[in-house]
C-alpha positions as CSV (number, residue, x, y, z in Angstrom):
1,M,10.3,-49.2,-47.5
2,T,11.1,-45.3,-48.1
3,A,13.7,-43.3,-45.8
4,V,12.2,-40.2,-44.1
5,A,14.2,-37.5,-44.6
6,T,15.0,-35.6,-41.4
7,P,15.1,-31.6,-41.3
8,P,18.0,-30.1,-41.8
9,S,19.2,-28.9,-38.1
10,V,18.8,-24.9,-37.6
11,S,20.6,-23.2,-34.7
12,A,19.3,-20.8,-32.7
13,P,21.1,-17.4,-34.1
14,Q,19.2,-19.0,-37.2
15,L,16.2,-19.1,-36.6
16,S,16.5,-15.1,-34.6
17,R,18.0,-14.2,-38.1
18,K,14.9,-16.0,-39.7
19,R,12.1,-14.3,-37.4
20,P,9.9,-11.7,-39.0
21,V,11.1,-8.4,-38.6
22,G,8.2,-7.6,-36.6
23,D,8.9,-9.5,-34.0
24,R,12.6,-8.3,-34.0
25,V,11.2,-4.3,-33.5
26,F,8.7,-6.1,-30.7
27,A,11.3,-7.8,-29.0
28,I,13.7,-4.6,-29.1
29,V,10.8,-1.8,-27.8
30,A,9.6,-4.7,-25.2
31,L,12.9,-4.7,-24.1
32,A,13.3,-0.2,-23.3
33,A,10.3,0.0,-22.1
34,G,11.3,-2.6,-19.4
35,L,15.0,-1.1,-19.1
36,S,13.4,2.2,-18.8
37,V,11.4,1.3,-15.5
38,L,14.9,0.8,-14.0
39,V,16.0,3.8,-15.8
40,I,13.7,6.3,-14.3
41,L,13.7,4.6,-10.8
42,A,17.3,5.2,-11.0
43,L,16.9,9.0,-11.6
44,I,14.7,9.7,-9.4
45,A,16.9,8.5,-6.6
46,W,19.7,9.9,-7.7
47,S,18.1,13.6,-8.5
48,T,16.6,13.4,-4.9
49,G,19.3,11.5,-3.0
50,K,21.3,15.0,-4.6
51,E,19.1,17.2,-3.2
52,A,18.7,15.9,-0.1
53,W,22.6,14.6,0.4
54,P,23.8,18.0,2.6
55,I,21.0,16.9,5.2
56,F,22.9,13.3,5.2
57,R,26.2,14.8,5.3
58,D,25.9,17.3,7.6
59,D,23.6,15.1,10.5
60,A,22.7,12.1,9.6
61,A,22.4,10.9,13.3
62,G,20.5,13.7,13.9
63,F,17.9,14.1,10.9
64,L,16.9,9.9,11.0
65,F,17.1,9.1,15.2
66,S,15.6,12.7,16.8
67,T,12.3,13.5,16.7
68,K,12.7,17.6,16.8
69,W,11.6,18.7,13.8
70,A,12.2,23.3,14.3
71,P,13.4,24.5,10.9
72,S,13.8,28.3,12.5
73,E,16.3,26.2,15.2
74,G,17.7,23.8,12.1
75,K,16.5,21.0,13.8
76,F,15.6,18.5,11.5
77,G,14.7,15.2,13.1
78,M,12.2,12.8,11.1
79,L,11.2,10.0,13.7
80,A,7.8,11.5,14.6
81,F,7.5,11.5,10.9
82,L,8.1,8.0,10.6
83,F,5.9,6.9,13.4
84,G,2.8,8.4,12.1
85,T,3.3,7.3,8.8
86,L,3.7,4.0,9.9
87,V,0.7,3.9,12.6
88,T,-1.9,5.4,10.1
89,S,-0.9,2.8,7.2
90,V,-1.1,0.0,9.6
91,L,-4.5,1.4,10.9
92,A,-5.4,1.5,7.6
93,L,-4.4,-2.2,6.6
94,I,-6.6,-3.5,10.1
95,F,-9.3,-1.6,8.9
96,A,-9.3,-2.0,5.1
97,V,-7.6,-6.0,4.6
98,P,-10.6,-7.5,6.1
99,L,-13.2,-5.5,4.7
100,S,-11.4,-5.7,1.2
101,I,-11.5,-9.8,1.1
102,G,-15.0,-10.6,2.6
103,I,-16.5,-7.5,-0.3
104,A,-14.1,-9.8,-2.8
105,L,-15.3,-13.3,-1.3
106,F,-19.0,-12.0,-1.4
107,M,-18.5,-10.7,-5.2
108,T,-16.9,-13.9,-6.2
109,E,-18.6,-17.0,-4.4
110,V,-22.4,-15.1,-2.8
111,A,-23.2,-12.6,-4.5
112,P,-25.7,-13.5,-7.9
113,G,-25.3,-11.8,-11.0
114,W,-27.9,-9.2,-10.9
115,L,-25.9,-7.8,-7.7
116,K,-22.6,-8.6,-8.5
117,R,-21.9,-5.8,-11.5
118,P,-23.4,-3.0,-9.5
119,V,-21.1,-4.0,-6.5
120,V,-18.0,-4.1,-8.7
121,Y,-19.0,-0.8,-10.8
122,I,-19.6,1.5,-6.7
123,M,-15.9,-0.3,-6.1
124,D,-14.5,1.3,-9.5
125,L,-16.2,4.8,-8.9
126,L,-14.6,4.9,-5.4
127,S,-11.3,3.7,-6.7
128,V,-10.9,7.2,-8.9
129,V,-12.6,10.1,-6.3
130,P,-9.7,12.5,-6.1
131,S,-8.1,11.7,-2.5
132,V,-8.5,15.6,-1.5
133,V,-12.6,14.6,-1.6
134,F,-11.6,12.1,1.4
135,G,-9.8,14.3,3.1
136,L,-12.6,17.3,2.9
137,W,-14.9,14.7,4.1
138,G,-12.5,13.8,6.9
139,V,-12.8,17.2,8.0
140,L,-15.8,18.6,7.2
141,V,-18.3,16.2,8.0
142,L,-16.3,13.0,9.9
143,A,-14.1,15.3,12.2
144,T,-16.7,16.8,14.8
145,P,-19.1,13.7,15.3
146,I,-16.3,10.9,15.4
147,S,-14.8,12.9,18.6
148,H,-17.7,12.3,20.4
149,F,-17.2,8.8,19.8
150,Y,-13.6,8.9,20.9
151,T,-14.6,10.3,23.9
152,Q,-17.0,7.0,24.8
153,V,-14.9,5.0,23.7
154,S,-11.9,6.4,25.8
155,N,-14.1,6.8,28.9
156,V,-15.2,3.0,28.4
157,L,-11.7,1.5,27.8
158,S,-9.6,3.8,29.7
159,P,-9.6,1.8,33.1
160,I,-8.0,-1.7,30.9
161,P,-4.3,-1.9,31.7
162,I,-2.4,-1.1,28.1
163,I,-5.8,-0.6,25.8
164,G,-6.5,1.9,27.6
165,G,-3.7,3.6,27.1
166,L,-4.1,3.3,23.6
167,F,-7.1,5.2,23.2
168,A,-6.5,7.6,26.0
169,E,-7.1,11.3,26.1
170,P,-8.8,12.2,23.0
171,V,-8.1,16.1,21.7
172,N,-10.5,16.3,18.6
173,G,-11.3,14.3,15.0
174,R,-8.0,14.9,13.8
175,S,-5.8,12.4,15.2
176,F,-3.6,9.1,14.3
177,F,-7.3,7.5,13.7
178,T,-9.3,9.2,11.9
179,A,-6.2,9.5,9.6
180,G,-6.2,5.4,9.6
181,I,-9.8,5.3,9.1
182,I,-9.6,7.7,6.0
183,L,-6.8,6.2,4.3
184,A,-8.7,2.5,4.7
185,I,-11.8,3.8,3.0
186,M,-9.1,5.2,-0.2
187,I,-7.4,1.4,0.1
188,V,-10.7,-0.6,0.3
189,P,-11.7,-0.3,-3.8
190,I,-7.8,-1.1,-4.4
191,V,-7.4,-4.6,-2.7
192,T,-10.6,-5.3,-3.1
193,S,-10.6,-5.3,-6.8
194,L,-7.2,-7.1,-7.3
195,T,-8.4,-9.9,-5.0
196,R,-11.8,-10.6,-6.8
197,E,-9.7,-10.6,-9.9
198,V,-7.2,-12.9,-7.7
199,F,-9.8,-15.5,-6.5
200,D,-11.8,-15.2,-9.7
201,T,-8.3,-17.2,-11.1
202,T,-8.7,-20.2,-8.7
203,P,-9.8,-23.1,-11.0
204,R,-13.7,-23.8,-10.9
205,S,-12.8,-28.0,-11.0
206,E,-10.4,-27.2,-7.5
207,K,-13.9,-25.6,-5.5
208,E,-16.3,-28.7,-7.2
209,A,-13.7,-31.5,-6.1
210,A,-13.6,-29.8,-2.7
211,L,-17.5,-29.4,-2.1
212,A,-18.0,-32.8,-3.6
213,L,-15.6,-34.5,-0.9
214,G,-17.6,-32.9,1.6
215,A,-16.3,-29.2,2.7
216,T,-18.5,-27.0,3.5
217,R,-18.1,-23.6,1.7
218,W,-15.7,-21.8,4.3
219,E,-14.0,-24.8,4.4
220,M,-13.8,-25.0,0.1
221,I,-12.8,-21.0,0.3
222,R,-10.1,-21.6,2.9
223,G,-8.4,-24.8,1.3
224,S,-8.9,-23.9,-2.5
225,V,-9.8,-20.1,-3.1
226,F,-7.3,-18.6,-0.1
227,A,-4.1,-21.4,-0.7
228,H,-4.9,-20.8,-4.8
229,S,-4.6,-17.0,-4.6
230,K,-2.4,-16.4,-1.4
231,G,0.6,-14.7,-3.6
232,G,-2.0,-12.5,-5.1
233,M,-3.7,-10.9,-2.1
234,V,0.0,-10.2,-0.6
235,G,0.6,-8.4,-3.8
236,A,-2.9,-6.4,-3.1
237,V,-2.0,-5.9,0.2
238,T,1.2,-4.5,-0.4
239,L,0.1,-2.1,-3.4
240,G,-2.8,-0.8,-0.7
241,L,0.4,-0.5,2.1
242,G,1.8,1.5,-0.5
243,R,-1.2,4.1,-1.2
244,A,-1.7,4.3,2.5
245,M,1.8,5.3,3.1
246,G,2.2,8.1,0.1
247,E,-1.4,9.4,0.5
248,T,-0.7,13.3,1.0
249,I,-3.9,15.3,1.1
250,A,-6.3,13.4,2.7
251,A,-3.8,12.3,5.8
252,A,-2.5,15.8,5.7
253,L,-6.0,17.3,6.5
254,V,-7.2,14.9,9.0
255,I,-4.1,13.9,11.1
256,G,-3.4,17.0,12.9
257,S,-0.3,18.7,11.8
258,N,1.3,17.8,15.4
259,P,4.5,16.1,15.3
260,Q,4.9,13.6,17.8
261,I,5.5,9.9,19.0
262,T,2.9,8.7,21.8
263,E,0.8,5.4,22.7
264,K,-2.4,7.4,22.0
265,L,-4.1,6.6,18.6
266,F,-6.7,9.3,19.1
267,S,-3.9,12.1,19.2
268,P,-3.2,14.1,16.3
269,G,0.4,13.2,14.9
270,Y,1.9,14.0,11.6
271,S,3.2,12.4,8.5
272,M,5.7,12.3,5.9
273,P,4.2,12.7,2.7
274,S,1.6,15.4,4.9
275,V,4.9,17.5,5.9
276,I,6.1,17.6,2.5
277,A,2.9,18.8,1.6
278,N,2.7,21.5,4.3
279,E,5.7,22.9,4.1
280,F,7.2,22.6,0.9
281,G,6.0,26.1,-0.8
282,E,8.0,27.7,2.1
283,S,10.9,25.9,2.0
284,S,14.9,26.9,0.9
285,G,18.3,25.5,1.6
286,N,18.2,23.0,4.1
287,Y,14.8,23.7,5.0
288,R,14.0,22.2,1.6
289,A,16.9,19.4,1.5
290,A,15.8,17.9,5.0
291,L,11.9,17.5,3.2
292,I,13.5,16.0,0.4
293,A,15.0,13.7,3.0
294,L,12.0,12.8,4.0
295,G,11.0,11.5,0.5
296,V,14.0,9.4,-0.2
297,V,13.4,7.6,3.2
298,L,9.9,7.3,2.4
299,F,10.9,5.7,-1.2
300,V,13.5,3.2,0.5
301,I,10.5,2.2,2.7
302,S,8.7,1.6,0.1
303,V,11.4,-0.5,-1.6
304,L,11.9,-2.5,1.0
305,V,8.3,-3.4,1.5
306,N,7.9,-4.5,-2.0
307,F,11.1,-6.4,-1.9
308,T,9.0,-8.3,1.1
309,A,6.7,-9.0,-0.1
310,R,7.9,-10.4,-3.0
311,A,9.8,-12.8,-0.9
312,V,7.0,-13.7,1.0
313,V,5.2,-14.4,-1.6
314,N,7.8,-16.4,-3.5
315,R,8.0,-18.7,-0.3
316,S,4.2,-19.3,-0.5
317,L,4.7,-20.1,-3.9
318,G,7.1,-22.6,-3.2
319,K,5.8,-24.0,-0.4
320,S,2.6,-25.0,-2.5
321,R,4.8,-26.8,-5.0
322,G,6.6,-28.9,-2.1
323,E,9.9,-27.3,-2.4
């Protein structure tokens, strides 16, 4: 009986030394690429924070919690701009997310092959249209007719308590609501493309099993496609929210440039990226520092939104695994 020789044990460091040079070079390059992202983010935070420090040092409370923005008086309050950014971003998500999910489901579950490809091309084409084009279209084409629509909506809803206050007294077509519509049009292609890719990763066996058990198409989508794609959908919505919060030119052209906090969605407003784009060229000293501080706050908000979305994704994945 011949004994089988066992191969000599090789330690991990020895295996690492025996790897081809190309593998080691690739590992180093990949590590450097990953660390470079953190370095770039740290440099952005440090440089912008350094430029904005005079505002935080001299009057942080007034800047963070005041609504008065009067550069000629040395008064810089960001609350009105933060309000406008959040309102327009939320409106954009309310309009864009259901439409994007519907288009993604149509392309993955309903559309025949001859129709699916043109729809995908159109979505990809819309995603590369410059934002200034959407802004100009909103100002030159949408603002005038939509102002008449706002008046009709206000006349119908104004007698209703609470809801009537949200849609009361439209001034013109440049408002929070119009900015939300334009931002929604801009983020629909992004959210749709990402959601479609996530839906396509759902195993066909899971969908066929649901249908074989007697589930309707909607029950199959709800129980298989949505359950499998929950994390990816959250990521797509988060990316769309980041685009909406950071959009500059399109929002600046249609929001109305009036810093105020009001419950009236048809009223003009202002957002953080818009005021930076409109006023940075003529600023200096504390005025410029205040505008840079707006960018710092927007950067922090974006980071917090992404961390929150990551936590939601991890929690949903943990529940799906039964943890």
